[in-house]
MOPAC internal coordinates of N, CA, C and O (Angstrom, degrees):
PM7 1SCF
backbone

  N    0.0000 0     0.00 0     0.00 0    0    0    0
  C    1.4859 1     0.00 0     0.00 0    1    0    0
  C    1.5174 1   109.78 1     0.00 0    2    1    0
  O    1.2310 1   120.25 1   -44.73 1    3    2    1
  N    1.2932 1   117.13 1   135.27 1    3    2    1
  C    1.4842 1   121.46 1   179.63 1    5    3    2
  C    1.4934 1   111.63 1   -75.52 1    6    5    3
  O    1.2310 1   122.13 1   -31.34 1    7    6    5
  N    1.3220 1   113.54 1   148.66 1    7    6    5
  C    1.4809 1   120.64 1   177.88 1    9    7    6
  C    1.5191 1   110.79 1   -97.25 1   10    9    7
  O    1.2310 1   119.89 1   178.63 1   11   10    9
  N    1.3102 1   117.82 1    -1.37 1   11   10    9
  C    1.4691 1   119.74 1   177.93 1   13   11   10
  C    1.5134 1   108.72 1   -73.94 1   14   13   11
  O    1.2310 1   122.08 1   -27.28 1   15   14   13
  N    1.3547 1   113.62 1   152.72 1   15   14   13
  C    1.4488 1   118.37 1   173.28 1   17   15   14
  C    1.5361 1   110.19 1   -66.91 1   18   17   15
  O    1.2310 1   120.55 1   -45.45 1   19   18   17
  N    1.3088 1   116.55 1   134.55 1   19   18   17
  C    1.4640 1   118.60 1   177.53 1   21   19   18
  C    1.5176 1   112.53 1   -57.91 1   22   21   19
  O    1.2310 1   120.85 1   -37.50 1   23   22   21
  N    1.3198 1   115.99 1   142.50 1   23   22   21
  C    1.4462 1   121.89 1   179.66 1   25   23   22
  C    1.5129 1   109.19 1  -114.06 1   26   25   23
  O    1.2310 1   121.60 1   -45.94 1   27   26   25
  N    1.3096 1   114.54 1   134.06 1   27   26   25
  C    1.4740 1   120.59 1   176.01 1   29   27   26
  C    1.5221 1   107.06 1  -107.23 1   30   29   27
  O    1.2310 1   120.70 1   -55.99 1   31   30   29
  N    1.3163 1   116.26 1   124.01 1   31   30   29
  C    1.4271 1   122.87 1   175.34 1   33   31   30
  C    1.5159 1   106.94 1   -99.47 1   34   33   31
  O    1.2310 1   120.74 1   -53.84 1   35   34   33
  N    1.3523 1   116.19 1   126.16 1   35   34   33
  C    1.4612 1   120.77 1  -178.69 1   37   35   34
  C    1.5027 1   108.36 1  -115.63 1   38   37   35
  O    1.2310 1   120.71 1   -50.70 1   39   38   37
  N    1.3580 1   116.25 1   129.30 1   39   38   37
  C    1.4757 1   121.22 1   179.18 1   41   39   38
  C    1.5230 1   106.04 1  -126.24 1   42   41   39
  O    1.2310 1   121.51 1   -67.87 1   43   42   41
  N    1.3454 1   114.71 1   112.13 1   43   42   41
  C    1.4647 1   120.00 1   177.84 1   45   43   42
  C    1.5203 1   107.25 1  -153.80 1   46   45   43
  O    1.2310 1   120.01 1   -48.06 1   47   46   45
  N    1.3405 1   117.58 1   131.94 1   47   46   45
  C    1.4464 1   121.32 1  -177.44 1   49   47   46
  C    1.5259 1   112.33 1   -80.19 1   50   49   47
  O    1.2310 1   120.23 1   172.12 1   51   50   49
  N    1.3367 1   117.17 1    -7.88 1   51   50   49
  C    1.4920 1   119.54 1   176.54 1   53   51   50
  C    1.5332 1   108.36 1   -90.00 1   54   53   51
  O    1.2310 1   120.31 1   -70.33 1   55   54   53
  N    1.3431 1   117.02 1   109.67 1   55   54   53
  C    1.4696 1   119.43 1  -175.19 1   57   55   54
  C    1.5231 1   113.87 1   -57.22 1   58   57   55
  O    1.2310 1   118.75 1   147.38 1   59   58   57
  N    1.2980 1   119.98 1   -32.62 1   59   58   57
  C    1.4796 1   119.31 1  -179.12 1   61   59   58
  C    1.4988 1   110.97 1   -72.30 1   62   61   59
  O    1.2310 1   120.41 1   140.31 1   63   62   61
  N    1.3309 1   116.83 1   -39.69 1   63   62   61
  C    1.4910 1   121.07 1   176.73 1   65   63   62
  C    1.5332 1   108.18 1   -64.60 1   66   65   63
  O    1.2310 1   119.83 1   134.37 1   67   66   65
  N    1.3175 1   117.94 1   -45.63 1   67   66   65
  C    1.4593 1   121.94 1  -179.21 1   69   67   66
  C    1.5055 1   110.99 1   -57.06 1   70   69   67
  O    1.2310 1   120.81 1   128.93 1   71   70   69
  N    1.3450 1   116.05 1   -51.07 1   71   70   69
  C    1.4737 1   120.30 1  -178.20 1   73   71   70
  C    1.5261 1   111.35 1   -62.95 1   74   73   71
  O    1.2310 1   120.38 1   139.18 1   75   74   73
  N    1.3072 1   116.87 1   -40.82 1   75   74   73
  C    1.4603 1   121.74 1  -179.97 1   77   75   74
  C    1.5154 1   111.86 1   -61.38 1   78   77   75
  O    1.2310 1   120.92 1   133.15 1   79   78   77
  N    1.3669 1   115.85 1   -46.85 1   79   78   77
  C    1.4575 1   119.97 1  -179.61 1   81   79   78
  C    1.5311 1   111.85 1   -68.72 1   82   81   79
  O    1.2310 1   120.54 1   140.56 1   83   82   81
  N    1.3423 1   116.57 1   -39.44 1   83   82   81
  C    1.4638 1   118.83 1   177.57 1   85   83   82
  C    1.5393 1   109.77 1   -59.78 1   86   85   83
  O    1.2310 1   120.90 1   133.47 1   87   86   85
  N    1.3296 1   115.88 1   -46.53 1   87   86   85
  C    1.4620 1   119.98 1  -177.31 1   89   87   86
  C    1.5462 1   109.60 1   -62.79 1   90   89   87
  O    1.2310 1   120.22 1   134.73 1   91   90   89
  N    1.3227 1   117.19 1   -45.27 1   91   90   89
  C    1.4466 1   121.13 1  -178.79 1   93   91   90
  C    1.5003 1   113.01 1   -59.21 1   94   93   91
  O    1.2310 1   120.32 1   134.76 1   95   94   93
  N    1.3305 1   116.99 1   -45.24 1   95   94   93
  C    1.4458 1   121.08 1  -178.41 1   97   95   94
  C    1.5423 1   111.01 1   -68.40 1   98   97   95
  O    1.2310 1   120.62 1   141.90 1   99   98   97
  N    1.3222 1   116.43 1   -38.10 1   99   98   97
  C    1.4900 1   120.33 1   176.75 1  101   99   98
  C    1.5432 1   111.24 1   -60.86 1  102  101   99
  O    1.2310 1   121.75 1   134.59 1  103  102  101
  N    1.3369 1   114.25 1   -45.41 1  103  102  101
  C    1.4882 1   118.66 1  -179.36 1  105  103  102
  C    1.4871 1   109.33 1   -63.03 1  106  105  103
  O    1.2310 1   119.46 1   147.84 1  107  106  105
  N    1.3331 1   118.64 1   -32.16 1  107  106  105
  C    1.4793 1   122.50 1   179.39 1  109  107  106
  C    1.5290 1   113.33 1   -80.70 1  110  109  107
  O    1.2310 1   120.75 1  -179.44 1  111  110  109
  N    1.3494 1   116.18 1     0.56 1  111  110  109
  C    1.4529 1   118.88 1   173.99 1  113  111  110
  C    1.5060 1   118.09 1    96.12 1  114  113  111
  O    1.2310 1   122.08 1  -169.38 1  115  114  113
  N    1.3521 1   113.62 1    10.62 1  115  114  113
  C    1.4814 1   117.58 1   178.60 1  117  115  114
  C    1.5229 1   111.49 1   -93.08 1  118  117  115
  O    1.2310 1   120.62 1   -29.90 1  119  118  117
  N    1.2877 1   116.42 1   150.10 1  119  118  117
  C    1.4790 1   121.55 1   164.31 1  121  119  118
  C    1.5339 1   104.27 1   -73.08 1  122  121  119
  O    1.2310 1   120.75 1   -38.48 1  123  122  121
  N    1.3437 1   116.17 1   141.52 1  123  122  121
  C    1.4602 1   118.21 1  -176.75 1  125  123  122
  C    1.5114 1   109.37 1  -135.90 1  126  125  123
  O    1.2310 1   121.47 1   -40.37 1  127  126  125
  N    1.3273 1   114.79 1   139.63 1  127  126  125
  C    1.4761 1   120.45 1   167.73 1  129  127  126
  C    1.4912 1   106.72 1  -129.13 1  130  129  127
  O    1.2310 1   120.57 1   -50.41 1  131  130  129
  N    1.3164 1   116.51 1   129.59 1  131  130  129
  C    1.4766 1   120.11 1  -179.39 1  133  131  130
  C    1.5362 1   110.58 1  -114.42 1  134  133  131
  O    1.2310 1   122.01 1   -30.87 1  135  134  133
  N    1.2938 1   113.75 1   149.13 1  135  134  133
  C    1.4503 1   121.44 1   179.97 1  137  135  134
  C    1.5429 1   109.06 1  -135.76 1  138  137  135
  O    1.2310 1   119.72 1   -59.82 1  139  138  137
  N    1.3123 1   118.14 1   120.18 1  139  138  137
  C    1.4817 1   122.19 1   174.29 1  141  139  138
  C    1.5414 1   110.21 1   -82.05 1  142  141  139
  O    1.2310 1   120.43 1   161.68 1  143  142  141
  N    1.3167 1   116.77 1   -18.32 1  143  142  141
  C    1.4539 1   120.79 1  -178.66 1  145  143  142
  C    1.5552 1   106.70 1  -126.20 1  146  145  143
  O    1.2310 1   120.83 1   -57.51 1  147  146  145
  N    1.3514 1   116.01 1   122.49 1  147  146  145
  C    1.4711 1   119.65 1  -179.82 1  149  147  146
  C    1.5332 1   113.31 1   -53.31 1  150  149  147
  O    1.2310 1   120.38 1   142.17 1  151  150  149
  N    1.2916 1   116.87 1   -37.83 1  151  150  149
  C    1.4818 1   119.82 1  -177.84 1  153  151  150
  C    1.5125 1   111.44 1   -60.56 1  154  153  151
  O    1.2310 1   120.05 1   147.78 1  155  154  153
  N    1.3143 1   117.52 1   -32.22 1  155  154  153
  C    1.4857 1   120.38 1   178.95 1  157  155  154
  C    1.5132 1   110.91 1   -63.21 1  158  157  155
  O    1.2310 1   120.54 1   143.74 1  159  158  157
  N    1.3054 1   116.57 1   -36.26 1  159  158  157
  C    1.4687 1   118.41 1   179.65 1  161  159  158
  C    1.5496 1   109.46 1   -69.22 1  162  161  159
  O    1.2310 1   120.84 1   143.34 1  163  162  161
  N    1.3155 1   116.00 1   -36.66 1  163  162  161
  C    1.4613 1   118.79 1  -179.86 1  165  163  162
  C    1.5352 1   111.21 1   -69.66 1  166  165  163
  O    1.2310 1   119.92 1   159.29 1  167  166  165
  N    1.3044 1   117.76 1   -20.71 1  167  166  165
  C    1.4896 1   121.48 1   180.00 1  169  167  166
  C    1.5206 1   109.22 1   -78.79 1  170  169  167
  O    1.2310 1   119.83 1   162.01 1  171  170  169
  N    1.3262 1   117.92 1   -17.99 1  171  170  169
  C    1.4739 1   122.27 1  -178.29 1  173  171  170
  C    1.5111 1   109.49 1   -82.69 1  174  173  171
  O    1.2310 1   120.00 1   -31.73 1  175  174  173
  N    1.3198 1   117.61 1   148.27 1  175  174  173
  C    1.4801 1   121.51 1   172.57 1  177  175  174
  C    1.4841 1   107.96 1   -62.41 1  178  177  175
  O    1.2310 1   120.45 1   -36.49 1  179  178  177
  N    1.3521 1   116.75 1   143.51 1  179  178  177
  C    1.4709 1   118.99 1   176.74 1  181  179  178
  C    1.5250 1   111.94 1   -60.69 1  182  181  179
  O    1.2310 1   120.96 1   -41.80 1  183  182  181
  N    1.3206 1   115.77 1   138.20 1  183  182  181
  C    1.4811 1   122.45 1  -179.29 1  185  183  182
  C    1.5403 1   108.10 1   -76.01 1  186  185  183
  O    1.2310 1   120.17 1   -45.96 1  187  186  185
  N    1.3028 1   117.27 1   134.04 1  187  186  185
  C    1.4608 1   121.94 1  -179.28 1  189  187  186
  C    1.5362 1   113.06 1  -104.49 1  190  189  187
  O    1.2310 1   120.08 1   176.88 1  191  190  189
  N    1.3005 1   117.46 1    -3.12 1  191  190  189
  C    1.4406 1   119.82 1   179.04 1  193  191  190
  C    1.5414 1   111.13 1   -90.66 1  194  193  191
  O    1.2310 1   120.88 1     4.02 1  195  194  193
  N    1.3205 1   115.93 1  -175.98 1  195  194  193
  C    1.4812 1   117.94 1   176.68 1  197  195  194
  C    1.5014 1   112.02 1   -72.50 1  198  197  195
  O    1.2310 1   121.38 1   -30.24 1  199  198  197
  N    1.3504 1   114.96 1   149.76 1  199  198  197
  C    1.4677 1   117.67 1   179.89 1  201  199  198
  C    1.4759 1   111.12 1   165.41 1  202  201  199
  O    1.2310 1   122.59 1     9.43 1  203  202  201
  N    1.3377 1   112.64 1  -170.57 1  203  202  201
  C    1.4727 1   121.33 1   176.26 1  205  203  202
  C    1.4969 1   108.73 1  -155.47 1  206  205  203
  O    1.2310 1   120.87 1   -10.34 1  207  206  205
  N    1.3502 1   115.94 1   169.66 1  207  206  205
  C    1.4303 1   121.65 1   179.39 1  209  207  206
  C    1.5473 1   106.26 1  -119.46 1  210  209  207
  O    1.2310 1   120.91 1   -52.27 1  211  210  209
  N    1.3263 1   115.87 1   127.73 1  211  210  209
  C    1.4475 1   122.54 1   174.41 1  213  211  210
  C    1.5221 1   105.00 1  -109.30 1  214  213  211
  O    1.2310 1   121.01 1   -62.35 1  215  214  213
  N    1.3761 1   115.67 1   117.65 1  215  214  213
  C    1.4511 1   116.53 1  -177.33 1  217  215  214
  C    1.5550 1   111.84 1  -138.03 1  218  217  215
  O    1.2310 1   123.13 1   -30.74 1  219  218  217
  N    1.3099 1   111.60 1   149.26 1  219  218  217
  C    1.4280 1   119.90 1   175.34 1  221  219  218
  C    1.5615 1   107.32 1   -73.23 1  222  221  219
  O    1.2310 1   121.53 1   -27.75 1  223  222  221
  N    1.3085 1   114.68 1   152.25 1  223  222  221
  C    1.4370 1   119.25 1  -179.99 1  225  223  222
  C    1.5364 1   112.98 1   -84.23 1  226  225  223
  O    1.2310 1   121.31 1   138.50 1  227  226  225
  N    1.3581 1   115.09 1   -41.50 1  227  226  225
  C    1.4373 1   119.80 1  -177.29 1  229  227  226
  C    1.5548 1   109.84 1  -103.18 1  230  229  227
  O    1.2310 1   121.66 1   -68.92 1  231  230  229
  N    1.3247 1   114.42 1   111.08 1  231  230  229
  C    1.4574 1   120.15 1   177.36 1  233  231  230
  C    1.5149 1   107.48 1  -141.31 1  234  233  231
  O    1.2310 1   119.77 1   -28.78 1  235  234  233
  N    1.3483 1   118.04 1   151.22 1  235  234  233
  C    1.4399 1   118.56 1   173.90 1  237  235  234
  C    1.5392 1   109.26 1   -69.02 1  238  237  235
  O    1.2310 1   118.98 1   -13.24 1  239  238  237
  N    1.2819 1   119.56 1   166.76 1  239  238  237
  C    1.4027 1   123.97 1   176.57 1  241  239  238
  C    1.5439 1   112.55 1    78.26 1  242  241  239
  O    1.2310 1   120.06 1   118.33 1  243  242  241
  N    1.3217 1   117.48 1   -61.67 1  243  242  241
  C    1.4604 1   124.07 1   175.17 1  245  243  242
  C    1.5376 1   106.16 1  -134.79 1  246  245  243
  O    1.2310 1   119.79 1   -38.46 1  247  246  245
  N    1.3056 1   118.01 1   141.54 1  247  246  245
  C    1.4649 1   115.05 1   167.66 1  249  247  246
  C    1.5159 1   104.30 1   -90.09 1  250  249  247
  O    1.2310 1   120.60 1    -8.02 1  251  250  249
  N    1.3350 1   116.46 1   171.98 1  251  250  249
  C    1.4332 1   122.48 1  -175.97 1  253  251  250
  C    1.5100 1   114.43 1   -58.76 1  254  253  251
  O    1.2310 1   120.03 1   141.24 1  255  254  253
  N    1.3397 1   117.54 1   -38.76 1  255  254  253
  C    1.4700 1   120.49 1  -179.46 1  257  255  254
  C    1.5270 1   111.02 1   -67.60 1  258  257  255
  O    1.2310 1   120.20 1   141.96 1  259  258  257
  N    1.3437 1   117.22 1   -38.04 1  259  258  257
  C    1.4338 1   121.55 1   174.88 1  261  259  258
  C    1.4973 1   112.05 1   -64.94 1  262  261  259
  O    1.2310 1   120.84 1   136.76 1  263  262  261
  N    1.3384 1   115.99 1   -43.24 1  263  262  261
  C    1.4430 1   120.41 1   179.81 1  265  263  262
  C    1.5607 1   109.93 1   -65.15 1  266  265  263
  O    1.2310 1   119.72 1   141.51 1  267  266  265
  N    1.3034 1   118.14 1   -38.49 1  267  266  265
  C    1.4469 1   121.25 1   176.73 1  269  267  266
  C    1.5261 1   110.58 1   -56.98 1  270  269  267
  O    1.2310 1   121.03 1   131.62 1  271  270  269
  N    1.3219 1   115.64 1   -48.38 1  271  270  269
  C    1.4692 1   120.52 1  -179.45 1  273  271  270
  C    1.5372 1   110.96 1   -63.08 1  274  273  271
  O    1.2310 1   121.22 1   137.73 1  275  274  273
  N    1.3127 1   115.28 1   -42.27 1  275  274  273
  C    1.5065 1   118.62 1   179.19 1  277  275  274
  C    1.5282 1   112.45 1   -66.26 1  278  277  275
  O    1.2310 1   121.00 1   142.17 1  279  278  277
  N    1.3395 1   115.69 1   -37.83 1  279  278  277
  C    1.4838 1   118.00 1   177.62 1  281  279  278
  C    1.5171 1   111.50 1   -64.27 1  282  281  279
  O    1.2310 1   120.71 1   138.98 1  283  282  281
  N    1.3538 1   116.25 1   -41.02 1  283  282  281
  C    1.4525 1   119.12 1   179.96 1  285  283  282
  C    1.5524 1   110.28 1   -65.05 1  286  285  283
  O    1.2310 1   121.12 1   139.86 1  287  286  285
  N    1.3169 1   115.46 1   -40.14 1  287  286  285
  C    1.4957 1   120.28 1   177.27 1  289  287  286
  C    1.5293 1   111.35 1   -60.77 1  290  289  287
  O    1.2310 1   121.58 1   142.83 1  291  290  289
  N    1.3382 1   114.57 1   -37.17 1  291  290  289
  C    1.4560 1   120.86 1  -178.64 1  293  291  290
  C    1.5328 1   112.72 1   -78.54 1  294  293  291
  O    1.2310 1   119.14 1   171.75 1  295  294  293
  N    1.3115 1   119.24 1    -8.25 1  295  294  293
  C    1.4455 1   121.05 1   178.55 1  297  295  294
  C    1.5088 1   117.14 1   104.27 1  298  297  295
  O    1.2310 1   120.07 1  -174.24 1  299  298  297
  N    1.3162 1   117.47 1     5.76 1  299  298  297
  C    1.4700 1   120.76 1   173.73 1  301  299  298
  C    1.4954 1   111.55 1   -72.55 1  302  301  299
  O    1.2310 1   120.19 1   -47.83 1  303  302  301
  N    1.3289 1   117.23 1   132.17 1  303  302  301
  C    1.5028 1   120.48 1  -177.01 1  305  303  302
  C    1.5009 1   113.40 1  -115.68 1  306  305  303
  O    1.2310 1   120.38 1   171.93 1  307  306  305
  N    1.3586 1   116.89 1    -8.07 1  307  306  305
  C    1.4704 1   118.82 1  -172.84 1  309  307  306
  C    1.5358 1   111.53 1   -66.18 1  310  309  307
  O    1.2310 1   120.94 1   -32.07 1  311  310  309
  N    1.3504 1   115.81 1   147.93 1  311  310  309
  C    1.4389 1   120.16 1   177.00 1  313  311  310
  C    1.5509 1   110.30 1   -62.62 1  314  313  311
  O    1.2310 1   121.29 1   -28.81 1  315  314  313
  N    1.3098 1   115.14 1   151.19 1  315  314  313
  C    1.4616 1   124.20 1  -176.01 1  317  315  314
  C    1.5487 1   108.62 1  -111.29 1  318  317  315
  O    1.2310 1   120.95 1   -49.02 1  319  318  317
  N    1.3575 1   115.79 1   130.98 1  319  318  317
  C    1.4578 1   121.59 1   171.38 1  321  319  318
  C    1.5416 1   105.29 1  -116.16 1  322  321  319
  O    1.2310 1   121.10 1   -63.97 1  323  322  321
  N    1.3249 1   115.51 1   116.03 1  323  322  321
  C    1.4606 1   119.92 1   176.10 1  325  323  322
  C    1.5132 1   111.32 1   -87.31 1  326  325  323
  O    1.2310 1   121.81 1   -37.11 1  327  326  325
  N    1.3326 1   114.14 1   142.89 1  327  326  325
  C    1.4916 1   119.63 1   171.19 1  329  327  326
  C    1.5463 1   104.67 1  -128.19 1  330  329  327
  O    1.2310 1   122.39 1   -39.62 1  331  330  329
  N    1.3492 1   113.03 1   140.38 1  331  330  329
  C    1.4464 1   115.29 1  -178.83 1  333  331  330
  C    1.5365 1   110.83 1  -165.54 1  334  333  331
  O    1.2310 1   122.67 1   -33.54 1  335  334  333
  N    1.3121 1   112.50 1   146.46 1  335  334  333
  C    1.4880 1   119.90 1   175.38 1  337  335  334
  C    1.5436 1   108.07 1   -90.31 1  338  337  335
  O    1.2310 1   120.30 1   177.88 1  339  338  337
  N    1.3332 1   117.03 1    -2.12 1  339  338  337
  C    1.4834 1   121.69 1  -174.62 1  341  339  338
  C    1.5333 1   110.41 1  -126.09 1  342  341  339
  O    1.2310 1   120.46 1  -126.08 1  343  342  341
  N    1.3212 1   116.73 1    53.92 1  343  342  341
  C    1.4609 1   119.32 1  -175.50 1  345  343  342
  C    1.5099 1   113.79 1  -106.45 1  346  345  343
  O    1.2310 1   120.22 1   -96.16 1  347  346  345
  N    1.3255 1   117.19 1    83.84 1  347  346  345
  C    1.4544 1   118.93 1   174.50 1  349  347  346
  C    1.5675 1   107.29 1   -76.82 1  350  349  347
  O    1.2310 1   120.82 1   -10.66 1  351  350  349
  N    1.2959 1   116.04 1   169.34 1  351  350  349
  C    1.4586 1   120.44 1  -175.34 1  353  351  350
  C    1.5278 1   111.90 1   -60.27 1  354  353  351
  O    1.2310 1   119.32 1   140.14 1  355  354  353
  N    1.3097 1   118.91 1   -39.86 1  355  354  353
  C    1.4564 1   121.38 1  -178.96 1  357  355  354
  C    1.5736 1   109.64 1   -63.45 1  358  357  355
  O    1.2310 1   120.85 1   135.60 1  359  358  357
  N    1.3193 1   115.98 1   -44.40 1  359  358  357
  C    1.4373 1   121.43 1   179.37 1  361  359  358
  C    1.5423 1   111.17 1   -61.44 1  362  361  359
  O    1.2310 1   121.53 1   134.72 1  363  362  361
  N    1.3331 1   114.67 1   -45.28 1  363  362  361
  C    1.4631 1   118.55 1   177.65 1  365  363  362
  C    1.5213 1   110.97 1   -59.95 1  366  365  363
  O    1.2310 1   120.97 1   136.12 1  367  366  365
  N    1.3304 1   115.75 1   -43.88 1  367  366  365
  C    1.4514 1   120.60 1  -179.19 1  369  367  366
  C    1.5684 1   110.00 1   -62.69 1  370  369  367
  O    1.2310 1   120.89 1   137.98 1  371  370  369
  N    1.3103 1   115.91 1   -42.02 1  371  370  369
  C    1.4752 1   120.38 1   179.13 1  373  371  370
  C    1.5382 1   109.77 1   -62.88 1  374  373  371
  O    1.2310 1   120.90 1   136.94 1  375  374  373
  N    1.3502 1   115.88 1   -43.06 1  375  374  373
  C    1.4807 1   119.79 1  -179.65 1  377  375  374
  C    1.5142 1   111.00 1   -61.70 1  378  377  375
  O    1.2310 1   120.36 1   134.78 1  379  378  377
  N    1.3418 1   116.92 1   -45.22 1  379  378  377
  C    1.4653 1   120.78 1  -178.27 1  381  379  378
  C    1.5074 1   109.46 1   -66.63 1  382  381  379
  O    1.2310 1   120.31 1   138.34 1  383  382  381
  N    1.3312 1   117.01 1   -41.66 1  383  382  381
  C    1.4755 1   119.70 1  -179.16 1  385  383  382
  C    1.5367 1   110.12 1   -65.71 1  386  385  383
  O    1.2310 1   120.07 1   147.90 1  387  386  385
  N    1.3230 1   117.47 1   -32.10 1  387  386  385
  C    1.4640 1   121.30 1   179.24 1  389  387  386
  C    1.5437 1   111.54 1   -75.72 1  390  389  387
  O    1.2310 1   120.49 1   172.60 1  391  390  389
  N    1.2994 1   116.67 1    -7.40 1  391  390  389
  C    1.4697 1   119.20 1   177.09 1  393  391  390
  C    1.5109 1   117.42 1   113.82 1  394  393  391
  O    1.2310 1   120.35 1  -172.35 1  395  394  393
  N    1.3453 1   116.93 1     7.65 1  395  394  393
  C    1.4711 1   118.26 1   177.05 1  397  395  394
  C    1.5317 1   109.46 1   -68.02 1  398  397  395
  O    1.2310 1   120.90 1   -34.90 1  399  398  397
  N    1.2993 1   115.89 1   145.10 1  399  398  397
  C    1.4808 1   119.79 1   179.12 1  401  399  398
  C    1.5148 1   109.62 1   -85.66 1  402  401  399
  O    1.2310 1   119.82 1   146.05 1  403  402  401
  N    1.3160 1   117.95 1   -33.95 1  403  402  401
  C    1.4681 1   121.37 1  -175.25 1  405  403  402
  C    1.4878 1   109.01 1  -150.84 1  406  405  403
  O    1.2310 1   120.78 1   -19.67 1  407  406  405
  N    1.3366 1   116.11 1   160.33 1  407  406  405
  C    1.4738 1   123.00 1   178.63 1  409  407  406
  C    1.5212 1   106.42 1  -142.83 1  410  409  407
  O    1.2310 1   120.23 1   -65.36 1  411  410  409
  N    1.3403 1   117.17 1   114.64 1  411  410  409
  C    1.4145 1   122.12 1   178.76 1  413  411  410
  C    1.5065 1   111.36 1  -110.50 1  414  413  411
  O    1.2310 1   120.62 1   -56.38 1  415  414  413
  N    1.3616 1   116.41 1   123.62 1  415  414  413
  C    1.4457 1   118.44 1   176.76 1  417  415  414
  C    1.5438 1   110.16 1   -76.93 1  418  417  415
  O    1.2310 1   121.68 1   -40.42 1  419  418  417
  N    1.3724 1   114.39 1   139.58 1  419  418  417
  C    1.4433 1   118.52 1   173.88 1  421  419  418
  C    1.5273 1   108.92 1   -79.59 1  422  421  419
  O    1.2310 1   117.95 1   -38.24 1  423  422  421
  N    1.3195 1   121.50 1   141.76 1  423  422  421
  C    1.4866 1   124.33 1    -3.93 1  425  423  422
  C    1.5043 1   110.30 1   -79.65 1  426  425  423
  O    1.2310 1   121.38 1   -33.28 1  427  426  425
  N    1.3223 1   114.96 1   146.72 1  427  426  425
  C    1.4495 1   122.56 1   175.47 1  429  427  426
  C    1.5297 1   108.87 1  -122.27 1  430  429  427
  O    1.2310 1   120.44 1   -19.51 1  431  430  429
  N    1.2805 1   116.77 1   160.49 1  431  430  429
  C    1.4704 1   118.92 1   178.59 1  433  431  430
  C    1.5367 1   110.70 1   -87.32 1  434  433  431
  O    1.2310 1   120.00 1   -25.26 1  435  434  433
  N    1.2868 1   117.60 1   154.74 1  435  434  433
  C    1.4489 1   121.35 1   175.53 1  437  435  434
  C    1.5271 1   110.27 1   -53.72 1  438  437  435
  O    1.2310 1   120.77 1   140.00 1  439  438  437
  N    1.3364 1   116.13 1   -40.00 1  439  438  437
  C    1.4726 1   120.34 1  -177.00 1  441  439  438
  C    1.5417 1   108.77 1   -65.61 1  442  441  439
  O    1.2310 1   119.57 1   141.33 1  443  442  441
  N    1.3310 1   118.42 1   -38.67 1  443  442  441
  C    1.4598 1   120.21 1  -179.31 1  445  443  442
  C    1.5196 1   110.77 1   -66.02 1  446  445  443
  O    1.2310 1   121.62 1   137.06 1  447  446  445
  N    1.3195 1   114.51 1   -42.94 1  447  446  445
  C    1.4613 1   117.98 1  -178.70 1  449  447  446
  C    1.5286 1   110.88 1   -68.84 1  450  449  447
  O    1.2310 1   120.61 1   137.57 1  451  450  449
  N    1.3263 1   116.43 1   -42.43 1  451  450  449
  C    1.4794 1   119.86 1   179.08 1  453  451  450
  C    1.5280 1   110.72 1   -61.87 1  454  453  451
  O    1.2310 1   120.30 1   138.41 1  455  454  453
  N    1.3342 1   117.04 1   -41.59 1  455  454  453
  C    1.4686 1   120.82 1   179.84 1  457  455  454
  C    1.5375 1   110.25 1   -62.98 1  458  457  455
  O    1.2310 1   120.37 1   139.01 1  459  458  457
  N    1.3350 1   116.89 1   -40.99 1  459  458  457
  C    1.4520 1   121.23 1   179.20 1  461  459  458
  C    1.5304 1   111.25 1   -65.16 1  462  461  459
  O    1.2310 1   120.83 1   137.08 1  463  462  461
  N    1.3212 1   116.02 1   -42.92 1  463  462  461
  C    1.4703 1   120.73 1   177.68 1  465  463  462
  C    1.5426 1   111.12 1   -65.75 1  466  465  463
  O    1.2310 1   120.17 1   138.27 1  467  466  465
  N    1.3305 1   117.29 1   -41.73 1  467  466  465
  C    1.4437 1   118.66 1   178.79 1  469  467  466
  C    1.5230 1   111.51 1   -63.25 1  470  469  467
  O    1.2310 1   120.47 1   140.63 1  471  470  469
  N    1.3550 1   116.71 1   -39.37 1  471  470  469
  C    1.4667 1   119.97 1   175.96 1  473  471  470
  C    1.5160 1   111.81 1   -63.34 1  474  473  471
  O    1.2310 1   120.89 1   138.53 1  475  474  473
  N    1.2984 1   115.91 1   -41.47 1  475  474  473
  C    1.4670 1   120.28 1  -178.77 1  477  475  474
  C    1.5195 1   112.06 1   -66.87 1  478  477  475
  O    1.2310 1   121.01 1   139.32 1  479  478  477
  N    1.3270 1   115.68 1   -40.68 1  479  478  477
  C    1.4728 1   118.79 1   178.26 1  481  479  478
  C    1.4910 1   111.03 1   -69.29 1  482  481  479
  O    1.2310 1   119.52 1   141.31 1  483  482  481
  N    1.3280 1   118.53 1   -38.69 1  483  482  481
  C    1.4691 1   121.06 1   176.37 1  485  483  482
  C    1.5263 1   110.72 1   -60.33 1  486  485  483
  O    1.2310 1   120.39 1   137.98 1  487  486  485
  N    1.3296 1   116.85 1   -42.02 1  487  486  485
  C    1.4759 1   119.63 1   176.89 1  489  487  486
  C    1.4896 1   110.81 1   -63.42 1  490  489  487
  O    1.2310 1   120.49 1   136.16 1  491  490  489
  N    1.3348 1   116.66 1   -43.84 1  491  490  489
  C    1.5008 1   120.93 1  -178.76 1  493  491  490
  C    1.5121 1   109.21 1   -62.44 1  494  493  491
  O    1.2310 1   119.59 1   141.63 1  495  494  493
  N    1.3249 1   118.39 1   -38.37 1  495  494  493
  C    1.4945 1   121.33 1   178.77 1  497  495  494
  C    1.5371 1   109.40 1   -65.40 1  498  497  495
  O    1.2310 1   120.20 1   142.13 1  499  498  497
  N    1.3225 1   117.23 1   -37.87 1  499  498  497
  C    1.4904 1   120.47 1   179.06 1  501  499  498
  C    1.5113 1   111.71 1   -69.19 1  502  501  499
  O    1.2310 1   120.60 1   134.59 1  503  502  501
  N    1.3294 1   116.46 1   -45.41 1  503  502  501
  C    1.4655 1   120.52 1  -172.35 1  505  503  502
  C    1.5239 1   111.37 1   -86.17 1  506  505  503
  O    1.2310 1   120.96 1   146.47 1  507  506  505
  N    1.3738 1   115.78 1   -33.53 1  507  506  505
  C    1.4812 1   119.43 1  -178.82 1  509  507  506
  C    1.5385 1   111.31 1    64.39 1  510  509  507
  O    1.2310 1   122.23 1    -5.38 1  511  510  509
  N    1.3399 1   113.33 1   174.62 1  511  510  509
  C    1.4960 1   117.73 1  -176.24 1  513  511  510
  C    1.5176 1   110.64 1   -72.95 1  514  513  511
  O    1.2310 1   120.10 1   180.00 1  515  514  513

C-alpha cells in the first residue's frame, strides 16, 4: 500500500464544475489535479501513486470513453468514475464495459461522489499500479 496521499484527477470541460470539484476534493484532504481539456491530461506522465480519475462523459475533443481508452494506452491504471448529465443505460453499460468503476448521473450529491471516489481509491490501493 502506498504512503502517498491519494490524488484525484478531475477532467471536465465546464470550468465552474472543474473548479468546484477541485475545491471540494482539496478541502477533503486529497491532492488534486484538474484538466479542462482531456488532451492536457494525456500530456502528463501517468501517476504511479494511489488515486482515481473523475471525468465528465461529454467533452469536446475526446469523449470520456475515448479518454479512458487513451489513458489506459498511455499507462494510467487508476480507477475511473464517470459523471454525466447524459447517461442513458447504453452509455452507462459502455462505460462500465470499458473499465469504468462507477457512473454518477448529474446532478449527484457530494456524498455520492465522495463515496464513489473512496471506493475507487480503496480499489487502487488494493490493486496498485
